N, C-alpha and C positions, 0 to 999 in steps of 0.2 A: 257928524259926518257920518252917511251912510258907509256898509262894506263896500259896495261899488266903487263909491267916490276916493275909499283909501287906497284900492287896489286903481284907480286911475290915477292918484297923484304917484304911487309908490312906481308906478311904470313910468310916468313923465320923468320923475326924478332921476329914476335909471337912464333915461335915454338923454338926459341932461349931461351924465358924467359919462357917457359913451367914451370920450377922448381918456380918461383915465383909469377905467375898467377894462376897455377892450370891447372890441363885436362879439367875441365868445361868449363872453361872462354874459353881457347884456341881452342879447338875441336869448340865450339859452333861460334864463332868467325871466324876463318879459314874456317867454312863451307859458313857463310854468303860472304867471299871475295872470295870465291872459285866461287861462285855463281854471282857475279858482275862481274867477271873477264871473265867468260863465257859468259854475256853478250854484254859485251867489244868486244868478238871473234865472235860477230855474232850469237849466241847460247842461246835458250831459256832456262828456268830451267827445262821444260818437252822435252826437245830434245831426239831422240831415240838415242842418241850416250851413249854408255856405261860410266857411271861416277862412281867414287867410292866417296860414302858419307857417314856422320854420320848419322845416323837415330834410332827413337825408334821403336819398333816392338812390335805389341800387337798379342797374339795368345788366343781365347777364344772360348772355348768348351760347349755347351749346355749338359749335360750329362742327358741322358735318352729321350733325345726330340726326336728321329727316333722311339723308342719302343712304346714311347703315340701316335704320330700320324699313324703308322702301324696298331694299334689297331681300328682307326677309318675308317667311310666308305670313301674309293677312293674321293669320290667328295668332302670332307673336308678336307683331308688330306693337300692338295698343297695350301689351303686356310690359314689353320693354321700358314703351316712354311711361307709363305710369310707374315703373318701379323707380328711375331715375329721376324724374320730377317729384316724384313724394320725397325722396332723399334730398333734391336740392332744396324743397320749399322748406322743409324741418332746418334746413342750416339757417333759413332764413328767419324762420319764427323762433327757433330755438337762442337767437341773439335780440329778442323782443321787437323782431320787426315783422311786418304783415305783408302779404301778398296782395298786390293790387289787381294783376292779371297776367295770364299768358298770351302771348304771340307768337305763332310759329314756335322757333326754336328758341325764343327769348322769354326771360320772367322779369317782371318788375316789382322789387320789393321796396317797403317804404319803413321808414323809421323815425319814431315820432309821432304816428297818429295808431288809434284816437289819443294816445298819452305821451307826451314828452319827457325824454331824461336827459339828462346833459351829457351823458355818453352815447348819446344816439349815433353820432359819427364813428365814433370806435366800434360801435357795436355792428355797423353796416360792413366795416372795414374786416372785421373777423369773422364776419358771416361769409364775406367774398373770399377768404381763406379756406374758410372751412370748405366752400361750396368747391374749391380746386381738389382738396382731399377727397370728398365727396366721388368726382368724376373719376379720380384717379382708381379708388378702390372698386368703381362700377366697373370701369373697365378691364379691370383684373379678374373680377368677381366673372363677368361676360365670358372672358374665353375660357371659363371653369364650366361655364353653366350647361344648361340642356338648349341652349341656344348657338353654343359654339359652331356646332357642326354646320348651320345656316350663315356663317361667317367665314366664307373660304377666302384664304389668299387669294391676291390678282395676280395678272399673268407675271407681273414682274418680280414677284414672290412678296412684295410688301403686304401686309393686314391691314384692313378698311378701318381697324380701330385706333389705326396710327394716326388717321387726321381729327381723330375727336377730339376735339380742344374747347374751352372756355374761356370768353373774353367776357371782362366785367368791368363797367364805368359806375362812379361814386360821384356826387355832387350832393352839397347843403345850399340851400337857399329858401326864401319864401316862397310859398306856393298858394293857389286857392283849392279849397277842398269842398269838394260838394257833389250835387247831381247834375250829370251833363248830358245834353242830348236827349231826343226822345224817349230812350230807353231808361233815362231816368239812373244812369250808371253812376253809381258813388264814387269817384277818384278824385286827383290830383292834376291841376293844369299850371303850367306856366313857363315861365324861361327856364328855369331850375330843372324841369322835366326834362327839356330839349337840351340842355346841356349833359346830362347823366346819358341820355340816351346817342349822343353826339360821340361821348368818352367812351362808349362801349363798344364803337364802331370804330374807333380811333385805337383800341388796344390792342397789342399783340396777341396772337395765340398764346392760352394760358396766362394771359397779363391782366392786372389789376391797376385801372389807371382813375386817380383821384384829383380832383379840381382843387384851387386854391384855397377855395371857402371850407372843403372838406379837410386839408392841409392843415391849416391854420389851427385845427382844433383835436389834430391825432399827430400832431409832428411829435411828440413825448413820446409816443406809444408806440410806432412804426417806423421802421427805416426804409426810406424811399430814394428814388433817385429821380432829379428834376430832368424832364425832359424838353422844355422849352413850353411851346403854346401852339395851340391849334384855332383856325377857325371855326365859328359857328355861324351858321345862317340865319340871320335877321340881327345881327350883333356888330354891331361898329368895332370894337376890342375883340382880341384874340382871347381865349380861356389859357390860363396857364395849367399845366399838367404835371402828375408826379406818377411814378410807376412804384408801386408797392413792392417792397423788396421781402417784409415780414415783419413779425413783432419785434420789439425790445423788450427787455428782462421787465418782468410785470412789475408797475408799482403799488405804492401802498397808495391805499383810500381811506381818506376818513369822512363820517357822515354825521349830520346834528349840525353843521357849522353854517352859518350864514342864513339864507333866507330857507323857510319850511320848504320842503318839497323838494330841494335842490342839492344831489350828491355832487361834491367838486374836489377835483385832485389839489392835495394842500402844498404839495411840495414846491416850495420858491414863490407862494402867491398870497403869502400873507398880507401884505400892503394891498393886496386887491380886493381882499376881504374883510378888512378895517373898513374902506371906501365902500363896497358894496352894503356891509352892515348900516354904517352911518347913514347912507342915502335911504335905504328903507327905513330906518328907524325913523328918520326925519319926517318921512311920508306920512306913515302909519300914524306917529306922534302930532303930525300937523304942525311941527316946530320946524 
């Protein structure tokens, strides 16, 4: 049996035990096995060939930013924008995310591209929390910077920086990754992207909204508040959403268990790991 066939059987075995293992374990493990199978086929994870992948998408919008920088002299506007976006982008990349694009006052980040990690949803939420801190620090620094004199108080006595807020939406799901359009822009498309964008627009100023799909994979890591559901254009069923309140005390991790290339939280999941290892071994050994 070829290596490719072994991976295919392992994936099929995992899919057949989805009810026992749960969607989070199966989706993450299958994504890793698919990437390994692509390596056997001579492709690299960042191949330009269109792929279907499980990723976590983050949309962040800095509310009121354009209005503030447009009130500054042209020589200052670009400098201030670059300072903030550089720091916000770093909050994403420092949590194993990648920058897909900037559009206006918004940025789209991806977690799980080009390489998937089991904790991609967690890292996306941690990046979002870090982005809130970045913006808060940026505002504090801006008030004492060389540009402060250009940011005069309004007639009503309020400061323009008071309106500067960040809204963030995060969703986890399958996407198509590849070249899109006549410009061959390499990006992701799919319903999962639309949901993340919708959550960003629905988020309160300063808030982080996550979908149920993301919540299922981070519920033991973050405190959240259920907020019901929101309608999504093009979908019959609304999407259940949660407001992230903050991180719980950090859990311990154990690596080197289960399927190679996957790091999984061990607390309370020994039974799942035994079934996962059995399914993988059975497929690889042909038994």
